[in-house]
C-alpha positions in Angstrom: -0.1 -0.1 -0.2 2.9 2.4 0.9 5.2 1.2 -2.3 2.1 1.3 -4.2 1.6 4.9 -2.9 -1.5 5.0 -1.7 -1.0 6.4 1.7 0.1 10.2 0.8 2.4 11.4 3.4 5.4 13.7 3.2 8.9 12.5 2.2 10.3 12.7 5.7 7.6 10.4 6.7 8.2 7.7 3.5 12.1 7.9 4.5 11.0 6.6 8.0 8.8 4.2 7.2 11.4 3.0 4.7 14.2 3.1 8.2 11.4 1.2 10.1 11.0 -1.3 7.8 14.8 -1.9 7.6 15.0 -2.2 11.3 12.7 -4.7 11.2 14.2 -6.6 8.5 17.9 -6.5 9.6 17.9 -4.6 13.1 20.4 -2.5 13.9 22.4 -0.7 11.0 25.6 -2.7 10.1 27.2 -1.9 6.8 27.4 -6.0 6.3 23.4 -6.0 6.6 21.6 -6.7 3.4 19.9 -3.6 1.9 16.9 -4.0 -0.3 16.2 -2.2 -3.6 15.1 1.1 -3.0 12.0 0.4 -4.7 11.2 -2.2 -2.0 11.6 0.0 0.7 10.2 3.8 -1.2 7.7 4.7 -3.4 9.2 4.8 -7.0 6.7 7.3 -8.3 8.0 10.2 -5.7 11.5 9.7 -7.3 10.1 10.0 -10.6 7.7 13.0 -9.6 10.8 15.1 -9.2 12.1 14.8 -12.7 11.2 17.5 -15.2 8.2 16.8 -17.6 9.1 15.9 -21.2 8.9 18.9 -23.5 5.2 19.7 -24.7 5.5 19.7 -28.9 2.0 21.0 -30.2 0.0 18.8 -32.8 0.4 19.6 -36.5 -2.4 21.6 -37.2 -3.1 20.1 -40.9 -2.8 17.2 -43.3 0.3 19.7 -45.1 1.9 20.2 -42.1 1.4 16.7 -40.7 3.2 15.6 -44.3 6.4 17.4 -43.9 6.8 16.6 -40.4 7.0 12.8 -41.6 9.3 13.9 -44.0 11.5 15.4 -41.8 11.3 12.8 -39.5 13.0 10.7 -42.3 15.8 12.5 -43.4 18.7 14.2 -41.1 16.1 15.7 -39.3 14.6 12.7 -37.8 17.9 11.4 -37.1 19.1 14.6 -35.3 15.2 14.6 -33.1 16.1 10.5 -32.1 19.3 12.1 -30.9 18.3 14.7 -29.0 15.9 11.9 -27.1 18.3 9.3 -26.6 20.1 12.4 -25.0 17.4 13.2 -22.8 16.8 9.8 -21.7 20.4 9.6 -20.4 20.3 12.8 -18.8 17.1 11.6 -17.0 18.2 8.3 -15.8 21.6 9.7 -14.2 19.1 12.3 -12.4 17.0 9.3 -11.5 19.8 7.5 -10.2 21.2 10.9 -7.9 17.6 11.1 -6.6 17.6 7.5 -5.9 21.1 7.5 -4.1 20.3 10.8 -2.0 17.2 9.3 -0.8 18.9 5.8 0.0 21.3 8.2 2.2 18.4 9.8 3.7 17.4 6.4 4.9 20.3 5.0 6.1 20.9 7.8 8.5 17.3 7.3 9.9 17.9 3.9 10.1 21.0 4.8 12.6 19.1 6.5 15.0 17.1 3.5 15.3 19.8 1.8 17.0 18.1 -0.7 19.9 15.1 -1.2 18.4 13.3 -4.5 18.6 11.8 -5.8 15.5 8.1 -5.4 17.3 8.3 -2.1 18.3 10.0 -0.9 14.8 6.7 -2.9 13.3 4.2 -1.3 15.6 5.7 2.0 15.1 5.9 1.5 11.6 1.6 0.8 11.7 1.1 3.8 13.7 2.2 6.1 11.5 0.6 4.6 8.3 -2.7 4.5 10.8 -2.1 8.4 11.0 -3.6 8.9 7.1 -7.8 9.1 7.8 -8.6 6.7 5.0 -6.3 3.8 6.4 -8.4 0.4 6.2 -9.8 1.5 3.1 -9.8 -0.7 -0.3 -8.7 2.0 -2.9 -10.1 1.5 -6.4 -8.2 3.8 -9.5 -11.6 5.3 -11.3 -12.3 8.2 -13.6 -15.4 10.1 -12.6 -16.8 10.5 -15.8 -19.9 12.5 -14.6 -22.1 13.5 -11.5 -25.7 13.9 -12.8 -29.2 14.2 -10.7 -31.4 11.6 -10.4 -35.1 11.1 -12.0 -37.5 11.8 -9.4 -38.9 14.4 -7.3 -37.0 16.3 -5.3 -38.6 19.4 -3.8 -41.2 19.4 -5.6 -39.4 19.9 -9.1 -39.4 17.0 -11.7 -35.7 16.0 -11.8 -34.3 14.9 -15.5 -31.5 13.4 -16.7 -28.5 15.5 -17.1 -26.3 15.4 -20.2 -23.2 13.5 -19.9 -21.2 16.4 -19.7 -18.0 15.6 -17.0 -19.0 17.4 -13.8 -16.1 18.6 -11.4 -16.9 17.6 -7.7 -14.8 21.7 -7.6 -15.9 23.7 -10.3 -19.3 23.0 -12.2 -17.8 22.1 -15.6 -15.0 20.4 -15.4 -12.2 19.8 -18.6 -12.6 16.0 -18.9 -12.3 12.9 -17.0 -11.1 13.1 -13.4 -9.0 10.5 -11.8 -9.3 9.7 -8.5 -9.2 7.3 -5.8 -12.4 5.6 -4.8 -11.6 4.4 -1.3 -14.0 1.9 0.4 -14.4 1.7 4.2 -16.4 0.0 6.9 -18.3 3.2 7.4 -17.8 5.3 4.5 -17.2 5.7 0.8 -14.8 8.3 0.0 -13.6 10.3 -3.2 -9.8 11.2 -2.8 -7.6 13.2 -5.2 -4.4 11.0 -5.9 -1.9 12.2 -3.3 -4.2 14.1 -1.0 -4.4 13.0 2.7 -8.3 14.3 2.7 -11.3 13.3 0.7 -12.9 15.6 -2.1 -16.5 13.7 -0.3 -17.4 11.0 1.8 -20.9 9.1 2.2 -21.9 7.0 4.9 -23.8 4.1 3.6 -26.9 5.7 4.5 -26.9 8.2 2.1 -25.9 6.0 -1.0 -29.5 4.7 -2.2 -28.1 2.2 -5.0 -25.4 1.2 -7.0 -24.5 -1.2 -10.0 -23.0 -1.7 -13.3 -23.9 -0.2 -16.4 -21.5 -1.7 -18.4 -18.3 -4.0 -17.7 -16.1 -0.7 -17.3 -18.7 1.8 -16.0 -19.8 2.1 -12.3 -22.7 3.7 -11.3 -23.2 5.1 -7.4 -26.5 7.0 -6.6 -25.9 9.2 -3.7 -29.4 10.7 -2.2 -30.3 12.7 -5.4 -27.0 12.7 -7.5 -26.0 9.7 -9.5 -21.9 9.6 -10.0 -20.3 7.5 -13.0 -17.2 5.8 -13.0 -15.0 4.4 -15.6 -12.7 1.6 -14.2 -11.8 -2.2 -14.8 -12.5 -3.1 -11.4 -16.6 -2.9 -11.3 -17.0 -6.3 -10.0 -14.4 -5.9 -6.9 -16.2 -2.0 -6.0 -19.8 -4.1 -6.3 -19.0 -6.8 -4.6 -17.1 -4.9 -1.5 -19.5 -2.8 -1.2 -22.1 -5.2 -1.1 -20.5 -6.9 1.6 -20.0 -3.8 3.6 -23.3 -2.7 3.6 -25.2 -6.2 4.5 -22.3 -6.1 7.5 -23.1 -2.4 8.1 -27.1 -3.5 8.9 -28.6 0.2 7.6 -32.5 0.1 7.8 -32.6 0.6 4.0 -29.9 -1.5 2.0 -29.0 -0.4 -1.4 -28.8 -3.4 -3.4 -27.4 -3.5 -7.3 -29.7 -2.1 -9.8 -29.9 -1.3 -13.8 -30.5 2.4 -14.6 -34.1 2.9 -14.4 -36.1 3.3 -17.9 -38.4 4.6 -17.4 -39.8 8.5 -15.2 -40.8 7.2 -11.9 -44.1 8.2 -10.1 -44.8 11.5 -8.7 -44.2 10.6 -5.0 -42.0 12.2 -3.1 -38.6 10.8 -3.0 -37.8 9.4 0.4 -34.1 9.9 1.2 -32.5 6.9 3.2 -31.9 6.7 6.4 -28.5 5.4 7.8 -25.8 5.3 10.2 -24.9 8.8 10.3 -26.6 12.0 10.3 -27.8 13.4 6.9 -25.4 15.4 5.2 -26.4 18.1 2.9 -27.2 17.2 -0.6 -24.8 18.3 -3.6 -25.0 21.2 -4.3 -27.6 21.8 -6.9 -26.2 22.8 -10.6 -27.9 23.2 -13.3 -28.2 20.5 -15.9 -25.8 21.4 -18.7 -27.5 20.5 -21.9 -30.3 18.2 -21.9 -31.3 14.2 -23.3 -34.7 13.2 -24.1 -35.7 9.6 -24.3 
């Protein structure tokens, strides 16, 4: 979990966790102790994040420009570009080695400070640091949030229609595209995290979840009070099974079950919001639908 980057914390804490792991594996520091590879102690993505991003090359705007670019790529200019890329890759590999050596040196210095700490103590200290993250214990899934749309039904006397599936942002009325998020499923709530951020963008107690299900093999729908959240993920079945397990064990008054999206408008009866394990939080802020769809 830590090495995969699913515990958002500072580099200093990540180095301390690596030192505690070395202490639990090898006991006190020794130059003769076996050293695991850095990627077995420290999240590799942290080192890669220090590297400069690749240069942005604007796409060719017309067919003629693409044709000229193709002709150039096949001649001397293409050879020069290939040489530049090879030199840049070599510089990046050298920079990555330097960053790795610097990080390992910092980890070793912290390891030396743990002299005399027994393995059980090191393991307990490791777990105590990891547990400081509020999302500890949740199962995290990489998902793309594609849309947040009002549900069909009568809310406060007004008929809600399907909003067009324009990607909507949790932070702004209209996003520029799907958002890569972590979907955290825990014993008490479902949370949405921006990758690497310790605090969730939003959390939903199970009592606020009215239904969930798969729209297709790669699209998962989560209905929270008056909203449907649509996620694209390769782990639809795993998410559904875990949600069903937690909902069953939670013993909420009204257990949502996997459903297919409704094909016809509901009756005009007022929508009864679910009562659950925690006080009902305020509904998602209503935003006017972007466009419309007719069925």
